[in-house]
C-alpha positions as CSV (number, residue, x, y, z in Angstrom):
1,X,0.0,0.0,0.0
2,X,2.9,2.4,0.8
3,X,4.5,1.6,-2.5
4,X,1.2,2.3,-4.3
5,X,0.7,5.5,-2.4
6,X,4.2,6.7,-3.4
7,X,3.6,5.9,-7.0
8,X,0.3,7.8,-6.9
9,X,2.0,10.8,-5.3
10,X,4.7,10.6,-7.9
11,X,2.2,10.6,-10.6
12,X,0.4,13.6,-9.1
13,X,3.7,15.4,-8.8
14,X,4.5,14.7,-12.5
15,X,1.0,15.9,-13.5
16,X,1.4,19.1,-11.5
17,X,4.9,19.7,-13.0
18,X,3.5,19.1,-16.5
19,X,0.6,21.5,-15.8
20,X,3.1,24.2,-14.6
21,X,5.2,23.7,-17.7
22,X,2.1,24.0,-19.8
23,X,0.9,27.2,-18.0
24,X,4.4,28.8,-17.8
25,X,4.2,31.8,-20.1
26,X,6.2,34.8,-18.8
27,X,5.6,38.2,-20.2
28,X,8.4,39.6,-22.4
29,X,10.8,41.9,-20.8
30,X,10.5,45.7,-21.5
31,X,12.9,46.7,-24.3
32,X,16.0,48.6,-23.5
33,X,15.8,52.3,-22.7
34,X,18.0,53.1,-25.7
35,X,15.6,51.3,-28.0
36,X,12.5,53.0,-26.5
37,X,13.9,56.5,-26.6
38,X,15.4,56.4,-30.1
39,X,12.6,58.6,-31.6
40,X,12.7,61.4,-29.0
41,X,15.0,63.7,-31.0
42,X,12.3,64.0,-33.6
43,X,10.0,65.9,-31.3
44,X,11.4,69.1,-29.7
45,X,8.8,70.2,-27.2
46,X,8.6,72.4,-24.1
47,X,6.2,71.7,-21.2
48,X,5.2,74.5,-18.9
49,X,3.5,73.3,-15.7
50,X,1.5,76.2,-14.2
51,X,1.0,76.8,-10.5
52,X,-1.7,74.2,-10.5
53,X,0.5,71.6,-12.2
54,X,-1.5,71.7,-15.4
55,X,0.7,71.0,-18.5
56,X,0.8,73.6,-21.3
57,X,2.6,72.0,-24.1
58,X,4.4,74.0,-26.8
59,X,6.0,72.6,-30.0
60,X,6.8,73.7,-33.5
61,X,4.6,71.0,-35.0
62,X,1.4,69.2,-34.0
63,X,3.4,66.0,-33.7
64,X,5.7,67.7,-31.2
65,X,2.8,68.7,-29.0
66,X,1.3,65.2,-29.2
67,X,4.6,63.8,-28.1
68,X,4.7,66.2,-25.1
69,X,1.1,65.5,-24.2
70,X,1.8,61.8,-23.9
71,X,4.8,62.4,-21.7
72,X,3.1,64.9,-19.4
73,X,0.0,62.7,-19.0
74,X,2.2,59.7,-18.2
75,X,3.9,61.7,-15.5
76,X,0.5,62.1,-13.8
77,X,-1.2,58.9,-14.7
78,X,0.9,56.3,-16.4
79,X,-0.9,53.4,-14.7
80,X,-4.3,54.2,-16.3
81,X,-2.7,54.8,-19.7
82,X,-1.1,51.3,-19.6
83,X,-4.4,49.8,-18.4
84,X,-6.2,51.5,-21.3
85,X,-3.7,50.2,-23.9
86,X,-3.7,46.7,-22.5
87,X,-7.5,46.7,-22.7
88,X,-7.4,48.0,-26.3
89,X,-5.0,45.3,-27.3
90,X,-7.2,42.6,-25.9
91,X,-4.6,41.4,-23.4
92,X,-5.8,42.9,-20.2
93,X,-6.4,39.4,-18.7
94,X,-2.7,38.8,-18.9
95,X,-2.3,41.4,-16.2
96,X,-5.6,41.5,-14.4
97,X,-6.7,37.9,-14.4
98,X,-10.1,36.3,-15.1
99,X,-12.2,39.4,-14.3
100,X,-10.6,41.1,-17.4
101,X,-11.2,38.2,-19.8
102,X,-14.6,39.6,-21.0
103,X,-13.0,42.8,-22.0
104,X,-10.5,40.9,-24.1
105,X,-13.3,38.9,-25.7
106,X,-15.2,42.1,-26.6
107,X,-12.2,43.5,-28.3
108,X,-12.1,40.5,-30.5
109,X,-15.8,40.4,-31.0
110,X,-15.8,44.0,-32.2
111,X,-13.0,43.2,-34.6
112,X,-10.8,46.1,-33.5
113,X,-7.5,44.7,-34.6
114,X,-8.8,43.2,-37.8
115,X,-10.1,46.7,-38.8
116,X,-6.7,48.3,-37.8
117,X,-4.8,45.7,-39.8
118,X,-6.9,46.1,-42.9
119,X,-7.6,49.9,-42.9
120,X,-4.8,51.7,-41.0
121,X,-2.4,52.2,-43.9
122,X,-4.9,53.4,-46.5
123,X,-7.6,55.1,-44.3
124,X,-5.7,57.0,-41.7
125,X,-4.2,60.2,-43.2
126,X,-0.5,60.9,-42.9
127,X,-0.9,63.9,-40.5
128,X,-3.1,61.7,-38.2
129,X,-0.6,58.9,-38.3
130,X,2.1,61.5,-37.4
131,X,0.3,62.7,-34.2
132,X,-0.5,59.1,-33.2
133,X,3.1,58.0,-33.8
134,X,4.4,61.0,-31.8
135,X,2.0,60.2,-28.9
136,X,3.3,56.6,-28.8
137,X,6.9,57.8,-28.9
138,X,6.1,60.1,-25.9
139,X,4.9,57.1,-24.0
140,X,8.0,55.1,-25.1
141,X,10.3,57.9,-23.8
142,X,8.5,57.8,-20.5
143,X,8.9,54.0,-20.4
144,X,12.6,54.5,-21.1
145,X,12.9,56.9,-18.2
146,X,10.7,54.7,-15.9
147,X,11.3,51.0,-16.6
148,X,10.2,50.1,-13.1
149,X,6.7,51.5,-13.7
150,X,6.3,49.9,-17.1
151,X,4.3,46.7,-17.4
152,X,6.3,43.8,-18.8
153,X,5.3,43.0,-22.4
154,X,3.5,46.2,-23.1
155,X,6.1,48.6,-24.5
156,X,6.9,49.6,-27.1
157,X,3.7,51.5,-27.7
158,X,2.5,52.1,-31.2
159,X,0.5,54.5,-33.3
160,X,-2.0,51.7,-33.9
161,X,-2.6,51.5,-30.2
162,X,-3.7,55.1,-30.2
163,X,-6.0,54.7,-33.2
164,X,-7.5,51.5,-31.8
165,X,-8.2,53.1,-28.5
166,X,-10.7,55.5,-30.1
167,X,-12.3,52.7,-32.0
168,X,-12.8,50.6,-28.9
169,X,-14.0,53.3,-26.5
170,X,-16.2,55.6,-28.6
171,X,-19.1,53.2,-29.1
172,X,-19.4,52.8,-25.3
173,X,-20.5,56.4,-25.0
174,X,-23.9,55.4,-26.4
175,X,-23.9,52.4,-24.1
176,X,-22.9,49.6,-26.6
177,X,-21.5,47.8,-23.5
178,X,-25.0,47.6,-21.9
179,X,-26.5,46.3,-25.2
180,X,-23.8,43.6,-25.4
181,X,-24.4,42.5,-21.8
182,X,-28.1,42.2,-22.5
183,X,-27.5,40.0,-25.6
184,X,-25.3,37.7,-23.5
185,X,-28.2,37.2,-21.1
186,X,-29.3,33.6,-21.7
187,X,-32.7,34.4,-20.2
188,X,-33.3,37.4,-22.5
189,X,-36.7,37.3,-24.2
190,X,-36.3,37.8,-27.9
191,X,-38.4,40.8,-29.0
192,X,-39.0,40.2,-32.7
193,X,-40.0,43.2,-34.7
194,X,-42.9,42.6,-37.1
195,X,-43.0,43.7,-40.7
196,X,-44.3,47.2,-41.4
197,X,-48.1,47.5,-41.1
198,X,-48.4,44.2,-39.2
199,X,-51.3,44.2,-36.8
200,X,-49.9,42.1,-34.0
201,X,-47.9,43.9,-31.3
202,X,-44.5,42.7,-30.3
203,X,-43.2,42.6,-26.7
204,X,-42.0,45.9,-25.2
205,X,-38.3,46.7,-24.8
206,X,-37.1,46.4,-21.3
207,X,-36.1,49.8,-19.8
208,X,-32.5,50.6,-19.0
209,X,-31.6,49.8,-15.4
210,X,-29.7,51.5,-12.7
211,X,-30.4,55.2,-13.6
212,X,-28.4,57.3,-16.0
213,X,-25.3,59.3,-15.6
214,X,-24.9,62.2,-18.0
215,X,-23.7,65.7,-18.7
216,X,-24.7,69.3,-18.9
217,X,-23.9,71.9,-21.6
218,X,-25.2,75.4,-22.3
219,X,-24.4,78.2,-24.8
220,X,-25.8,81.7,-24.6
221,X,-25.5,84.2,-27.5
222,X,-24.5,87.9,-26.9
223,X,-28.0,89.2,-27.5
224,X,-29.2,87.2,-24.5
225,X,-26.3,87.8,-22.2
226,X,-26.9,91.3,-21.0
227,X,-23.3,92.3,-21.6
228,X,-22.8,91.5,-25.3
229,X,-20.8,88.4,-24.3
230,X,-21.1,84.9,-25.8
231,X,-20.8,82.1,-23.2
232,X,-20.3,78.4,-23.3
233,X,-20.6,76.1,-20.3
234,X,-18.7,72.8,-20.5
235,X,-19.8,70.3,-17.9
236,X,-19.6,66.6,-18.7
237,X,-20.3,64.1,-16.0
238,X,-17.7,61.4,-15.8
239,X,-16.2,59.0,-13.3
240,X,-13.8,61.0,-11.1
241,X,-11.0,58.4,-11.6
242,X,-10.1,55.8,-14.2
243,X,-9.8,55.5,-18.0
244,X,-12.5,58.0,-18.8
245,X,-11.8,60.6,-16.1
246,X,-10.8,64.0,-17.3
247,X,-7.2,65.2,-17.4
248,X,-6.7,68.9,-18.2
249,X,-4.1,69.9,-20.8
250,X,-3.2,72.8,-23.1
251,X,-1.9,72.0,-26.6
252,X,-0.1,74.7,-28.6
253,X,1.8,74.3,-31.9
254,X,3.2,76.7,-34.5
255,X,0.9,74.9,-37.0
256,X,-2.2,76.6,-35.6
257,X,-3.2,74.2,-32.9
258,X,-4.2,76.0,-29.7
259,X,-6.7,74.1,-27.6
260,X,-7.2,73.8,-23.8
261,X,-9.5,71.2,-22.4
262,X,-10.0,67.6,-21.3
263,X,-8.4,64.4,-22.5
264,X,-8.6,60.8,-21.4
265,X,-5.5,58.5,-21.0
266,X,-4.3,57.5,-24.4
267,X,-5.8,60.4,-26.4
268,X,-3.4,62.8,-28.2
269,X,-6.0,65.6,-28.8
270,X,-8.4,67.6,-26.8
271,X,-11.7,65.8,-26.6
272,X,-13.7,68.8,-25.5
273,X,-12.6,72.3,-24.6
274,X,-11.9,75.6,-26.2
275,X,-9.5,77.8,-28.2
276,X,-9.2,81.6,-28.5
277,X,-11.7,81.2,-31.4
278,X,-14.3,78.6,-30.5
279,X,-15.2,75.8,-28.1
280,X,-17.6,72.9,-27.6
281,X,-19.1,70.8,-24.8
282,X,-20.1,67.2,-25.2
283,X,-23.0,65.3,-23.7
284,X,-24.1,61.7,-24.1
285,X,-27.1,61.2,-26.3
286,X,-29.5,58.3,-25.9
287,X,-30.1,57.2,-29.5
288,X,-30.9,53.7,-30.7
289,X,-27.7,52.9,-32.6
290,X,-27.5,49.1,-32.1
291,X,-29.5,46.6,-34.1
292,X,-29.9,42.9,-33.2
293,X,-30.7,40.2,-35.7
294,X,-32.1,36.8,-34.6
295,X,-30.3,34.1,-36.6
296,X,-31.5,30.7,-37.6
297,X,-28.8,28.0,-37.3
298,X,-28.5,25.1,-39.7
299,X,-29.6,22.1,-37.6
300,X,-27.1,20.0,-39.6
301,X,-24.2,22.5,-39.4
302,X,-24.0,24.8,-36.4
303,X,-21.5,27.0,-38.3
304,X,-24.1,28.1,-40.8
305,X,-27.1,30.4,-40.7
306,X,-30.0,31.1,-43.0
307,X,-30.0,34.2,-45.2
308,X,-32.4,34.7,-48.0
309,X,-33.4,31.0,-48.0
310,X,-29.7,29.9,-48.3
311,X,-27.3,28.6,-45.7
312,X,-24.3,30.9,-45.2
313,X,-21.1,30.1,-43.4
314,X,-20.1,32.1,-40.3
315,X,-16.6,33.6,-40.3
316,X,-15.0,31.8,-37.5
317,X,-12.0,32.9,-35.3
318,X,-10.6,30.7,-32.6
319,X,-9.6,33.1,-29.9
320,X,-7.1,32.4,-27.1
321,X,-7.2,34.7,-24.1
322,X,-4.3,34.3,-21.8
323,X,-5.5,34.7,-18.2
324,X,-3.1,35.5,-15.4
325,X,-3.0,33.0,-12.6
326,X,0.1,33.9,-10.6
327,X,3.6,35.0,-11.3
328,X,4.6,33.9,-14.8
329,X,1.8,31.4,-15.1
330,X,-1.1,32.1,-17.5
331,X,-4.1,29.9,-18.5
332,X,-4.9,29.9,-22.2
333,X,-8.7,30.1,-22.3
334,X,-10.1,29.5,-25.7
335,X,-13.4,30.6,-27.2
336,X,-14.6,31.0,-30.8
337,X,-15.7,34.3,-32.2
338,X,-18.4,34.2,-35.0
339,X,-19.3,36.8,-37.5
340,X,-22.1,36.9,-40.0
341,X,-22.7,39.4,-42.8
342,X,-24.6,41.5,-40.3
343,X,-21.7,41.8,-37.9
344,X,-20.4,40.2,-34.7
345,X,-22.4,37.2,-33.4
346,X,-23.3,36.5,-29.8
347,X,-24.2,32.9,-28.7
348,X,-26.2,32.9,-25.5
349,X,-28.0,29.7,-24.6
350,X,-30.4,28.9,-27.4
351,X,-30.2,32.4,-28.9
352,X,-27.9,33.3,-31.7
353,X,-27.9,37.1,-32.2
354,X,-25.9,39.1,-34.7
355,X,-25.4,42.8,-34.0
356,X,-24.8,45.8,-36.2
357,X,-23.9,49.1,-34.6
358,X,-22.8,52.7,-35.1
359,X,-19.0,52.8,-35.2
360,X,-18.6,49.2,-36.4
361,X,-15.4,48.8,-38.4
362,X,-14.9,52.6,-38.2
363,X,-11.3,53.9,-38.0
364,X,-11.5,57.7,-38.5
365,X,-12.4,58.8,-35.0
366,X,-9.0,60.2,-34.2
367,X,-9.0,62.0,-37.5
368,X,-12.3,63.8,-36.7
369,X,-11.2,64.8,-33.3
370,X,-7.9,66.2,-34.7
371,X,-9.8,68.2,-37.4
372,X,-12.1,69.6,-34.7
373,X,-9.0,70.7,-32.7
374,X,-7.6,72.5,-35.7
375,X,-10.9,74.3,-36.6
376,X,-10.6,78.1,-36.4
377,X,-14.3,79.1,-37.1
378,X,-17.7,77.7,-37.5
379,X,-17.3,76.8,-41.2
380,X,-14.2,74.7,-40.4
381,X,-15.9,73.1,-37.4
382,X,-18.9,72.1,-39.5
383,X,-16.6,70.7,-42.2
384,X,-14.9,68.6,-39.5
385,X,-18.2,67.4,-38.1
386,X,-19.2,66.4,-41.6
387,X,-16.6,63.6,-41.5
388,X,-19.3,61.8,-39.5
389,X,-16.8,59.4,-38.0
390,X,-17.9,59.6,-34.4
391,X,-20.7,57.1,-33.5
392,X,-22.5,59.4,-31.1
393,X,-22.2,62.4,-28.6
394,X,-24.0,65.7,-28.6
395,X,-22.2,69.0,-29.3
396,X,-23.0,72.3,-27.8
397,X,-20.9,74.9,-29.7
398,X,-20.0,78.6,-29.3
399,X,-17.4,80.9,-30.9
400,X,-16.0,84.4,-30.8
401,X,-18.2,85.4,-33.8
402,X,-21.3,84.8,-31.6
403,X,-22.4,81.6,-33.2
404,X,-24.0,79.0,-30.9
405,X,-25.5,75.6,-31.8
406,X,-26.7,72.2,-30.7
407,X,-25.8,69.1,-32.8
408,X,-27.4,65.8,-31.9
409,X,-24.5,64.0,-33.5
410,X,-24.3,60.3,-34.4
411,X,-23.7,57.9,-37.1
412,X,-27.4,57.3,-37.9
413,X,-27.8,53.9,-39.7
414,X,-29.4,54.1,-43.1
415,X,-32.3,51.9,-41.9
416,X,-35.4,51.0,-43.9
417,X,-38.4,52.9,-42.7
418,X,-41.4,51.2,-41.3
419,X,-39.8,48.6,-39.0
420,X,-39.5,48.9,-35.3
421,X,-35.7,48.9,-35.0
422,X,-35.9,48.9,-31.2
423,X,-36.9,45.2,-31.4
424,X,-34.9,42.2,-32.6
425,X,-34.9,41.9,-36.4
426,X,-35.3,38.7,-38.4
427,X,-31.8,37.7,-39.4
428,X,-32.7,35.8,-42.6
429,X,-33.5,39.0,-44.6
430,X,-30.5,40.7,-46.3
431,X,-32.7,43.7,-47.1
432,X,-32.7,44.6,-43.4
433,X,-28.9,44.7,-43.2
434,X,-28.3,48.5,-43.5
435,X,-25.3,49.8,-45.3
436,X,-23.7,53.0,-44.2
437,X,-25.1,56.0,-42.4
438,X,-27.3,59.0,-43.1
439,X,-25.3,62.1,-44.3
440,X,-24.3,64.8,-41.8
441,X,-26.9,67.1,-43.5
442,X,-29.6,65.0,-41.9
443,X,-28.2,65.0,-38.4
444,X,-30.5,67.0,-36.0
445,X,-29.0,70.4,-35.3
446,X,-30.2,73.8,-34.1
447,X,-27.9,76.7,-35.0
448,X,-28.3,80.2,-33.7
449,X,-31.9,79.8,-32.4
450,X,-34.0,82.9,-31.9
451,X,-33.9,82.9,-28.1
452,X,-30.1,82.9,-28.1
453,X,-29.9,79.8,-25.9
454,X,-29.1,76.2,-26.5
455,X,-28.7,73.5,-23.8
456,X,-28.5,69.7,-23.4
457,X,-28.7,67.5,-20.3
458,X,-28.9,64.1,-22.0
459,X,-32.5,64.7,-22.9
460,X,-34.5,64.6,-26.1
461,X,-33.2,66.7,-28.9
462,X,-36.7,68.2,-29.2
463,X,-35.9,70.4,-26.1
464,X,-32.7,72.2,-26.9
465,X,-33.8,75.9,-26.5
466,X,-36.4,78.0,-24.7
467,X,-37.5,79.7,-27.9
468,X,-40.0,78.9,-30.6
469,X,-37.7,77.0,-33.0
470,X,-37.1,73.7,-31.2
471,X,-36.7,70.7,-33.4
472,X,-39.8,68.4,-33.5
473,X,-40.2,64.7,-33.9
474,X,-42.1,65.0,-37.2
475,X,-39.0,66.4,-38.9
476,X,-37.2,63.1,-38.6
477,X,-38.0,59.5,-39.5
478,X,-38.7,57.1,-36.6
479,X,-35.9,54.8,-37.9
480,X,-33.3,57.3,-36.7
481,X,-34.1,56.1,-33.1
482,X,-34.1,59.6,-31.6
483,X,-34.7,59.8,-27.8
484,X,-37.8,61.4,-26.3
485,X,-36.6,61.2,-22.7
486,X,-36.3,64.1,-20.2
487,X,-33.9,64.1,-17.3
488,X,-34.3,66.1,-14.1
489,X,-31.6,68.4,-15.3
490,X,-33.3,69.1,-18.6
491,X,-36.6,69.7,-16.7
492,X,-34.8,72.2,-14.5
493,X,-33.2,74.0,-17.5
494,X,-36.7,74.4,-19.0
495,X,-38.2,75.6,-15.7
496,X,-35.5,78.2,-15.2
497,X,-35.6,79.7,-18.7
498,X,-38.4,81.5,-20.4
499,X,-36.9,82.6,-23.7
500,X,-36.5,86.3,-22.8
501,X,-34.8,86.8,-19.4
502,X,-31.2,87.9,-19.4
503,X,-28.7,85.1,-18.9
504,X,-25.6,86.8,-17.7
505,X,-22.7,85.1,-16.0
506,X,-24.3,84.9,-12.6
507,X,-27.5,83.5,-14.1
508,X,-25.6,80.8,-15.9
509,X,-23.7,79.8,-12.8
510,X,-26.9,79.8,-10.7
511,X,-28.3,77.3,-13.2
512,X,-25.2,75.2,-13.4
513,X,-25.0,74.9,-9.6
514,X,-28.8,74.4,-9.2
515,X,-29.5,71.8,-6.5
516,X,-33.2,71.2,-6.9
517,X,-35.3,68.3,-8.3
518,X,-38.2,69.1,-10.5
519,X,-41.6,68.2,-9.4
520,X,-42.0,66.4,-12.7
521,X,-38.8,64.3,-12.4
522,X,-38.8,60.5,-12.1
523,X,-37.0,60.8,-8.7
524,X,-39.8,62.9,-7.2
525,X,-42.3,60.4,-8.5
526,X,-40.6,57.7,-6.6
527,X,-40.5,59.8,-3.4
528,X,-44.2,60.5,-3.8
529,X,-44.9,56.8,-4.0
530,X,-43.0,56.3,-0.7
531,X,-45.0,59.1,0.9
532,X,-48.3,57.4,-0.1
533,X,-47.3,54.1,1.6
534,X,-49.5,53.0,4.6
535,X,-46.9,52.6,7.3
536,X,-49.3,52.8,10.3
537,X,-48.1,49.5,11.6
538,X,-44.4,50.4,11.2
539,X,-43.8,53.4,13.5
540,X,-40.0,53.6,12.8
541,X,-40.6,53.8,9.0
542,X,-43.6,56.1,9.5
543,X,-41.3,58.6,11.3
544,X,-38.9,58.4,8.4
545,X,-41.8,59.0,6.0
546,X,-42.8,62.1,7.9
547,X,-39.3,63.3,7.7
548,X,-39.4,62.8,3.9
549,X,-42.6,64.7,3.7
550,X,-40.8,67.9,4.8
551,X,-38.2,67.7,2.1
552,X,-38.2,70.7,-0.2
553,X,-36.5,68.8,-3.1
554,X,-33.2,70.6,-2.6
555,X,-29.8,69.1,-2.2
556,X,-27.8,71.9,-0.7
557,X,-25.2,70.9,1.9
558,X,-27.3,72.3,4.8
559,X,-30.5,70.6,3.8
560,X,-31.8,68.6,6.8
561,X,-34.1,66.3,4.8
562,X,-32.1,65.5,1.7
563,X,-29.9,62.8,3.3
564,X,-32.7,60.3,3.8
565,X,-34.2,61.1,0.4
566,X,-31.1,60.6,-1.6
567,X,-29.9,57.5,0.3
568,X,-33.4,56.1,-0.3
569,X,-33.2,56.9,-4.0
570,X,-29.8,55.3,-4.3
571,X,-31.1,52.1,-2.6
572,X,-33.8,51.9,-5.3
573,X,-32.1,53.1,-8.4
574,X,-28.8,51.3,-7.8
575,X,-30.4,48.2,-6.5
576,X,-30.9,44.8,-8.2
577,X,-34.5,45.8,-9.3
578,X,-34.5,49.5,-10.0
579,X,-37.8,49.4,-11.8
580,X,-39.7,47.6,-9.0
581,X,-41.6,50.4,-7.3
582,X,-44.2,48.1,-5.7
583,X,-45.2,48.9,-2.1
584,X,-43.2,45.9,-0.8
585,X,-40.0,47.0,-2.7
586,X,-40.4,50.6,-1.5
587,X,-40.9,49.6,2.1
588,X,-37.8,47.4,2.0
589,X,-35.8,50.3,0.4
590,X,-36.9,52.8,3.0
591,X,-36.1,50.3,5.8
592,X,-32.6,49.7,4.3
593,X,-32.1,53.5,4.0
594,X,-33.0,54.1,7.6
595,X,-30.8,51.2,8.8
596,X,-27.9,52.6,6.7
597,X,-28.2,56.1,8.1
598,X,-28.5,54.8,11.7
599,X,-25.4,52.7,11.2
600,X,-23.2,55.4,9.7
601,X,-24.6,58.7,10.8
602,X,-26.5,57.9,14.0
603,X,-29.8,58.7,12.2
604,X,-31.1,60.4,9.2
605,X,-31.7,63.9,10.7
606,X,-28.3,65.2,9.6
607,X,-27.4,67.9,7.0
608,X,-26.9,66.6,3.5
609,X,-23.2,67.7,3.6
610,X,-22.6,65.3,6.4
611,X,-23.3,62.5,4.0
612,X,-22.4,63.9,0.6
613,X,-18.6,64.2,0.7
614,X,-15.8,64.9,-1.8
615,X,-12.9,62.8,-0.5
616,X,-9.4,62.9,-2.0
617,X,-6.1,62.5,-0.3
618,X,-6.2,64.8,2.8
619,X,-9.4,66.5,1.5
620,X,-12.7,65.5,2.9
621,X,-15.3,68.2,2.5
622,X,-19.1,68.5,2.1
623,X,-20.5,69.1,-1.3
624,X,-23.9,70.0,-2.6
625,X,-25.8,68.2,-5.4
626,X,-26.9,64.7,-6.1
627,X,-28.0,62.2,-8.7
628,X,-29.4,63.9,-11.8
629,X,-29.0,67.3,-10.2
630,X,-27.5,70.1,-12.4
631,X,-24.9,70.1,-9.6
632,X,-24.4,66.4,-10.4
633,X,-22.8,64.3,-7.7
634,X,-23.1,60.5,-7.7
635,X,-21.9,58.0,-5.2
636,X,-21.6,54.6,-6.9
637,X,-20.1,51.3,-5.7
638,X,-20.2,51.7,-2.0
639,X,-21.4,48.8,0.1
640,X,-23.7,48.8,3.2
641,X,-20.6,48.7,5.3
642,X,-19.1,51.9,3.8
643,X,-19.9,55.5,4.0
644,X,-20.5,57.1,0.6
645,X,-18.3,59.5,-1.2
646,X,-18.5,61.3,-4.6
647,X,-17.4,59.0,-7.4
648,X,-19.0,60.3,-10.6
649,X,-20.7,63.5,-11.9
650,X,-19.3,67.0,-12.1
651,X,-15.6,66.7,-12.9
652,X,-13.7,69.1,-15.1
653,X,-15.9,72.2,-15.7
654,X,-15.3,75.4,-17.8
655,X,-17.2,78.6,-18.3
656,X,-15.8,80.1,-21.5
657,X,-16.6,83.8,-22.5
658,X,-15.9,85.9,-25.6
659,X,-16.7,89.6,-25.1
660,X,-18.0,92.1,-27.7
661,X,-14.5,92.4,-29.1
662,X,-14.1,88.6,-29.4
663,X,-11.5,88.4,-26.6
664,X,-11.4,85.2,-24.6
665,X,-11.8,84.9,-20.9
666,X,-12.4,81.5,-19.2
667,X,-12.7,80.0,-15.8
668,X,-12.4,76.3,-15.0
669,X,-11.9,73.8,-12.3
670,X,-11.0,70.1,-11.9
671,X,-12.6,68.0,-9.2
672,X,-9.2,66.9,-7.8
673,X,-6.1,68.3,-9.5
674,X,-3.7,67.7,-12.3
675,X,-1.8,64.8,-10.6
676,X,-4.6,62.3,-11.3
677,X,-2.9,59.3,-9.8
678,X,0.3,60.7,-8.0
679,X,-0.6,60.7,-4.3
680,X,2.7,62.3,-3.5
681,X,2.0,65.4,-5.5
682,X,0.5,68.6,-4.0
683,X,-1.7,68.6,-7.1
684,X,-3.3,65.3,-6.2
685,X,-6.1,67.2,-4.4
686,X,-5.3,70.9,-4.5
687,X,-8.4,71.9,-6.5
688,X,-10.8,69.7,-4.6
689,X,-11.7,72.4,-1.9
690,X,-12.3,75.0,-4.7
691,X,-14.4,72.5,-6.6
692,X,-16.6,71.7,-3.6
693,X,-17.2,75.3,-2.8
694,X,-18.0,76.2,-6.4
695,X,-15.0,78.4,-7.0
696,X,-12.8,78.7,-10.2
697,X,-9.3,79.0,-11.6
698,X,-8.5,81.4,-14.4
699,X,-7.5,79.8,-17.7
700,X,-4.3,81.2,-19.2
701,X,-3.3,81.1,-22.9
702,X,-0.4,83.6,-23.0
703,X,3.0,81.9,-23.1
704,X,4.9,84.7,-21.5
705,X,2.5,84.9,-18.5
706,X,2.6,81.1,-18.2
707,X,6.4,81.1,-18.1
708,X,6.4,83.9,-15.5
709,X,4.0,81.9,-13.2
710,X,5.4,78.5,-14.0
711,X,6.0,75.9,-11.3
712,X,8.2,74.0,-13.7
713,X,9.5,74.3,-17.3
714,X,11.2,71.4,-19.0
715,X,11.9,69.4,-22.2
716,X,11.4,65.6,-21.8
717,X,14.0,64.9,-24.4
718,X,16.7,66.5,-22.2
719,X,16.3,63.9,-19.5
720,X,19.0,61.3,-19.4
721,X,18.2,57.8,-20.4
722,X,20.0,55.1,-18.3
């Protein structure tokens, strides 16, 4: 028996050793510093860090500036940049393990690198390749200077990484990720659209869950301002940290590029901001830009599907995702990726669904952003927008010539009219596979409206001004999938504007920092349902209900009733069943809210600022606002054992002004500071107290003034490479 046991243990040892050999797959070492830095001499650039640590990057060419932007951003947040590039390459699981494998799969499903490989050389213009290459070289130089911070196997970075990053991320701004997750749900009910004029009704689309984040934007023409000044409010709502958190930068070249604004890790151009001549703000738009097709598989060949009464072969890719286990050991997980003529195919239980979406196989996103950055007037801005390469995102525009405008931008699929495209489409009809997009001329837009005001708060495009010339639904075909929703923020914009009153600087700021819920908002409707509950047999909850009854719908920091209201709303909206507003669900949510407040704050009768906190480094201060408030503050992801803190919402904000002579003046603020991940820097949280108290910094464009006030001036290419 002992001999048998020894033999068995020996076999187990051999098997373990064989498994370790099979799983052993170390990441390649980072290339030498000399190799990574060989391109730095091609990009002479000067970086001026102002007193807030914000980089102002000056170069002779646009490529020089792109190079400097990459280096400066890496100084402040190299970790997130690397995370972004690893995700874009579809190799994040090699670093983050199994939880990142779905991201790698989606990169393959979207065909990001197949598109790059087939289209980069011919469809990316040389000047766009130049800034993408320069940006990659800036990251490579930083990697050369900081090999200890560089992930093994990731460098060298390439221009293709930069271009692919835009391709991967831009569709998620219209919630492609939520659509994909719903299609992977094996319990999802198929909602088949019927042919036009059919009498039977299909099932209704399930509403989006969890509440919506969003953005605010506003532009006021000189005639409405009271002081002959054109104003633009830039106020997108983003996560406060991570790959889509704003980083402020100023890009200046001798080739006419002069933009200040926000960028994300991995982006070599300003995504929204302003120049001395013009500016724009972006908000997310809720347009139906994803179509799903139910495929019929061949019962005799699972790799075929029916199309026009014929069996067609799927394009099949065998994907291997290397999943980090520990140390140098990675598990090679395999999965097939199917594609039909419609687009990527999702297999979920018995359902086989092909999807077609705005931005699919598109590669020109960086080009359009670059053209927008170089625009000097409204005509050039319009020409840049007409590239129609960005799958979604609203634009609120203003310029020194007193033009203002709202553009409900998207790549609108050229769909056949008559069908309900919000449902699943039959996948066996080739006539339903749309080709291309509607031209930019058909994109909904409102330029220089009569009232002199445009705004958006992620609401329907049919409320974009307070004058008589709003767009209307009958101007556009239903197949465009335009939204009809309102948000609390859009309701408040409409309640506070009447088409005639003066909107000077103070009035704009009062609206931007408004802290009230509209009586017509979905949030107040939920609270009203709670107030109607019969809690006579639950005295503790009845007392809480009475406390809610006294709430004036404000979320200012001193408000004594907002805390219970907002915690209750969070319990519902961020819970597992956000659409369940039954009496039982509301009673449970109220009970949970009371329990939470008793645990963390010794009761719910505390000022809102006691609960609503901006926390960063050594800063921990009260802040007004709340979910879907114009002063937008969200606390997402905290558990019942944690106190909340601000995680999303208002982040980088700018108020841009051109006076009657066309001269620029701008104020701005970041929620934390320029050192977005460097906890040792004084700029990790130096703007947070200003942000919480609704104060501003002055924007500065003049180079001489910047040099005189600079905290630091340097040229990255002058640093020694070890």
